[in-house]
N, C-alpha and C positions, 0 to 999 in steps of 0.2 A: 195461490194462494189454497187452490183446491188441494194440491199435491200437499201442500203441507198440515192441513187439517186432516188429510188421510193418513200422515205421519203420527200424527199423535194420537190416533185411535189405537186402539188396545188390540189383543187378537181375537178377543170375543166379537168384535166389530170386523175383523177382517172379511174380505170377500172369500166364502168359504162357498166350493162347489157342492155339485147334487151327491158326490160321493162324502160329504161329512168333513173330508179336508181342505183347509185353504188352498187355492190355487197356485201361489209360492212354493207347496209341497212336489209339485209337479215339473216346475220349473227346475228345485236344485233335484228331482228325481233324475232327470233327463241330464244334466248339468255334470251330477255324480256317475252316471253311469258312461258317458264318454271319458272322465276321468279313469275310472276302471278299466275301461276298455286299453288306455294305455299304456296304466300301471300295469296290469296282469298281460296285456300283451309281450310285454318286455320279459315281465318274470317267469310267462310262460318257456321262453325260449333260453332263459340265462342258459340254465346247466348244463343244459346240451350243446351251446354256443361254447362254452367255457370249455367243456371235453371235448367237441367233436371239431372246432376251429381254431381254437386256441391251443389246444392241447396240453389242457389241465389235468393231474389227476382228480379222481372223486373227491378227495379229502381236502385240498387245494378248492378246488369248484365250489364245495360245500362251505366253506368257509370266506370266501369271495361273497358267495349268493348270503351266506347269513349275515354277515357285517353289512352288506348293502341292503338288505330288508330291513336288518336291526338300525340302523341310519333313517333309513324311511321313517321308520314310526317312531325313533326318537326325535326328530324334526320339529312336531307337532307341538314340542312342550315348551320351544322358543317361540315358534310361528303363532302358536294359542295368546302366548304371552304377548309379543307383539303386537298382535291384534287389538287384543282386550287393552292396552296403553293408548297405541299411535295411531296404527296402520285402518284400523274396522275393520269389520269384514267381509266390506263387499272386497278394498282396494288390494287385501291379501288374498284373498279367494282369485282376482283377475292375475297380479304377481306372479301367483304360484302356477296358474294354469302356463303361460307365456314360459315361464322357467322348465317347466318338462317338456312342454313341445320341442324346446331348443333342447333339452338334454337328449331327446329321442333323435332329433336329425344328426346329432353329435355323434354318434353310435356307429352312422355309417361309413365313421371314416377308417371304419374294418380291419383295427387292431387294437390291441389290450389297454394304449395308453387312451384313444379315443374313446373306447369302452369306458373307463373310469372317470375321463372327464366328462361326460354325458351322464354316468351314473349320479356325479355330485350335482349337478344340475337337476336331477330330477329330485335328486333327492331333497333340495333345499326348497324346489317347488312343491312340493310334496307337503313339505313342512307347515307351507302359508295354505295350502288348500285344504288338507284332510280334516282337522281339528275344526276347523272355520265353519264349514259347510254344514257339518254335522251340529256346531252349536247353533246355527240359524237356525236351523229344523226343529232344535228344542225351543227357538223363542217365537216359533209362528202360532204356539197355543199355550195358554195360559197358565199358571199353577194351578195342577189337581185336575187338568183338564185328562176324562180317560180316554180318549183319541189318541194320546200323545205313544203309546205303547206299537198301537195299529199304524200309528202316522210313520214311525220310525221301522217299523217292520215292512210298510209299504216301500219306503225312502230304502230298507236292504235289498229288496227284490230288484231297485234299479241297479243297485249297485254289483248283483249279480248276473243282470241282466249284461251287463258291460262285461264280468267276466267272461260270462258264456260266449259270448262274439269273440272277445280276445281268443279264448281257448279251444275255440273252432278256427276260424276264419284267420286270426293270425299266426297261430299254432301251426295249421293245414300252410300257409301262403312262406312260412318263414320256413319251416324243413320240405318242402315242395320242391320252390322254388329259390330260396336262399334267404338264410339269417336277414341282411338288408333290408329287405322286402319286407317283412315281419315288423322289423323295426320303426322305419319308415312309416309305414301304417300305421302305428301306435301313435306315432306322433300326430300326425294326421288327424288321429279319432278326437287328442288333445284338444287340438283348435278347434273342434268341431263343439266342444265341452263348453269351451271360453265364451264361444260366440252363442251360445244358449243361452250361459249365465247373464251374459251384457245384454242381449235383446230381452230376458224376460223379467229384468230387475224390477220393473211396476208391480210386478206379483208378490213379491215377499218385503215392499218398498215399508211396511207397518213393523217388522222385525227390530228389533232394539240391535242398536250398534254396529248398525252399517256402514256410516260415514268416519271417515280420518278423524282422528280427535286432535282436538285445538293445539294440546301438546306437542303434537306433531311437527308444526309450522315452527316453533320455537328455533330460531339463529343459534348454531354450538360453534361455526367453523366459516368466518367470513360471511358470503352469500350462501351458505351451505346450512339447511338444518336438520331436524332430527330424521324425517323424513328422507329427505336426498343419503343421508348417511345410512341409513338403515337398508335402501336398495344396492347401496356401493358395498357394505357388508357382505349382503346377500352374497354377491358375485366374488367377493373375497374369499368366501367361505368354502366356496367350488374344490380349490387347491385342496382346503383344508379334509375334505370328504375323501380326496384324492387317496391323500395320504393314510387315510384312519382305516380306508378297503384295503391298499396294498399292504399295510404294514397290521395287519386286524389282531395283532398276538396282544395289543395294548387295550384293544376294545371292551374287556371283563374289568378293568378296574374303571374306566372311563363310567360303562353302563352304572356299575354298582355307585360310584359317586354320584352322577345325576338321580336315580333312583333316591338314595338316602338324600338328597338334597330336596327332589319334588315330591317325597313322604313327609319331610319336616314341614316344608312350606305351607302344604294342605292342612297338616294336622296341627303349625299355628296359625293359620287364617282361621279354621274352623274355632280355638280357642278363643279368637277375639271376638268372635260372635255371639260365644255362650257355649254350654252345655252340650246343648243338644249338637249344635252344630260340628262339637269336639269329638264326639259320640260318631257321626255322620261320617268325617272325615276319616277317622280310624277305620268305620267299617270300609271306605273306600281305597285304601290303602291294602286292606285283607284280600279284598276282591280284586286288586290290581295282583296279588302275588298267585293267586288262587287263577285268572286270567293268563298268566304267564304260564303255567304248569298246564293248561289247553291247549294255548297255542303254538309251546313249542313241538309237542305234538300232532298236533295239526299241520303244520308246515311243514311238514314234511313229505308235502302234497308237491313242490319244487323242487327237490333234490331227492330222497332216497327213493321216495316212491314213482317219481319219474325212471330212475335209472334202471329202479326196479323193472317197471313198464316196459323198459326198452329192450333187458335184457331177461328176464323171467317171468313175462307173462304173453301166454300167446294172442296176438293181435289180430287176427284173423276175422274180418268176417264177413262171410260170405264171399270168399276168396280176396278182398279189399285188405289191405294192412294197413290198421288205423297206426297214424306216428304217434310216436309215445309221449309226447307234447300235448296231444290232444287227448289222452286218457285223462288230464286234470279237467276235461268240462263236464266229468259226470257230476262233480260238486255243483258249479253255478248251477245246472241245469235242476237238480231235484231242490235246490232254495228256490227255484222259481217254479217248480210243482208244489213245493208241500208251504212256501211263504207264504201265499192268501190264506191258506188251510190255518197256520198256525195263528197268523193275525187275527182271521173269525174268531180263532177257539180263545184265546186268552179273553177275550171281548167277552166271550157266552159264560167262561169260567168264574170270571168275575161277575158275571149278573146272579150265579147260584151258589158264589162263595166258596168254589173248589178252586180257585188260581191258585197255585202253588206260590208258597214264597219264593224272595229272592236267591237265596242260600240255596232252599230246593231245586229250583231251575239250574243254578250251574251243578249242582252235584249230580242228577239226572242227565245232564251235556257232557258231565265227563265221564261217567258213566257209559255213554254210548259210545264214545269216543273210543274209549278202552274197548268196548267189545268190537269196534272195526277193525283193530290189529290184530287181536285173538281170531277173527273169521281166517287168517293167512295159517293158523294149525290147521282148519279145516281143507282148505284149499290144496296144500305142501299132499294133501293123502289122495287128489287125483291130477296131481302133476305128470306130465307126458316130456320125456325128454328135460327134464328139469325146469320147464313152464307151468305153471299154473294158467287153468281157464280166465279167459275174460271175465266171466261173472265175478271173481275174487274181489277186481277193483270195483264192480258193480255195487257189490254187497256191504264192500267195507267203504265207499264213499256214501253209500245210502247212511250208513250209523254214522258216518264223521259229520253229516251234514243235516241228519236230524237231530243230533248233539247240540253242532251250533247256533242252530233256531233257537234253543232251549237257551243258550247263553250270550249269541255275539248282538243280537239286535238290543235283546233284555239289559245289555248291558249298557250301550249308546246312550237308553232312555233312564237306564240309574244313575248316570254321571251327571246329568240333567235335572233329576230328583234332589240327591243329593250336596250337590255344590249351592254355597248360596250363589247370587245372580254376579256378583261383584267381581270373581273368581272363575266363573265358569268355562272361558275360553283356557285360563290355567289348567282348571282341573279336567276337561276335555285332552289337554295336550299330555298331564298327564297318566291319563288313562293310554293313549297312544303309547306311553312310554313303556307301557308294560309289555304291549306287541312288541315293541323294538327288542329289549329282555330276551322274549318268548323266541322269535326270529333266528337273532345270536344264538340260544341256546339249541335250537333245532338245527342250523349249521353245525354245532356243533356234535349232533349226535347222528345228524347224516355222515359226518366225516368219520365213523366207528364201521359202517358199513363199505366203506371204499378205499382202495390201496391210494398211494402216491401215484405221480405221473413215470409211466414205464411199467410199472405192477400191475398186471391185468389178472382179478382173478378169474378160474373158470365159471362156467356157466353153472356146474354143481354148488361149489365152493359159494358162488356168489349166492345163489338159494338158501344154502345154510347157513349164511350169512344173517341177510336180510329176515330169516322164518326166525332165528337168535334174537335181534334185536328189535321185530317186530312184537312176537309174543311175550319179550321182559315190559317193552312199553305197555301192551295192551295189562298185566296182570297190577303194572305200580297203579294205573289210572282207576283201576277198579278199586284198587285198596283206598285212593284218595280219596273217590267218590263218597266212600263209604262213611271216611271221615269227616267230613263236608255236611254228610245227613245229621252225624251223629252232634255237631256243633251247630245246627241249622237254628235253633231258639236263641242262639247266644248271639248269633250275629243279625238276626232279626230286630233282635230288642237294640243293638246300636244303633240302629237304621231309623228307629223312632217313626214308626207308621211310614215309612217311602216302601212301596210296594208296587 
């Protein structure tokens, strides 16, 4: 009886701790931290594994990487919708965690077939886990609670602690002792995240929408109900992911079709709710397009920037040669350093009426991302033997990180504010779809910097190619940033008071 009463309480009556945030936030923080350890552990090693162990050319490896990460972020479109309508958020997250762990262990088979099967399981699992755990975070707070942005930024720090551990521990073990040990460690991390989420379930029990929906128990085929069919169907989708990654040329059309469907669904849902919600859904679709632009360039970290580090960066640190995959740790490290500062900064800027509106934050984030790529123009002046100093990546990732903090945690919070509650999971899934398209475009951009299998650029040719691509990216991003600044007032008007 006590538990039933507690579940009926709103977020305002929930168990908040001394920090002013609900206890459930920290359970979700650590669950997501280990899930990101799993995902980034695999991602950090993937391009180098494809090139060095499976002997793929840079272009082919980049497209496999881009297709995989695109599907990872596209899967929450379906995962969020199924959780909204049938699974509930808790069951969806647990199912996703289990599939991701299994996927990591499948990669230990050591060949391309097992890699692609494992990727398929991770994709489906992430679809259930990623969108829904972010949705629970939003539901811990009442509408209009000013602590929500701060809470999402704290949650975002958890994401990046997991990424930091992955890009140091998993990266070092994978490159030093063998890729299979890195992948295995990532799978163990996912099991830890699943245990924390289940063990701390009482801490977030007041959030709405956790339980399996009554509609999921409807019989549809003999003794099988909808819940059974969803689980079976999830396993059946693994071979489909295998096919899409290996035949990635059809991904262009697939992602475009899904985006058109999701954009239409969101706007149609907004129209049903009234004029204000219609405008907000239009704004959300526009922000999805801006998000694609940012992350298509940011996600060079796992492909072209890692290969750039491997070939054209002097990675000597006091006589120790840092593994190329470990250079990805700069981003999560800077997130952890600056994340809490930004969390406090947004609250204080709000109190004095100086907090930039959401469109302006997005514009400033893209500006910093562009400036990060333009650092390479300066760095090449200090190259020795066609290798730029390590400080190049430090400065580049610093600017990319501050840009990310202007955009990414704010974006997660924005989606929970713009979307009507009855389609919260679908809207969050749509937001992650924009990451999917961005990752696929990122793979195409990265493919420009490398050759096919058996074609190796000289170190000088490689440096010139990277410099050309990175500088062009930088100039385009600066131009896009200026355009968003000009249009920021119009975008803000569409949001009808959401800040």
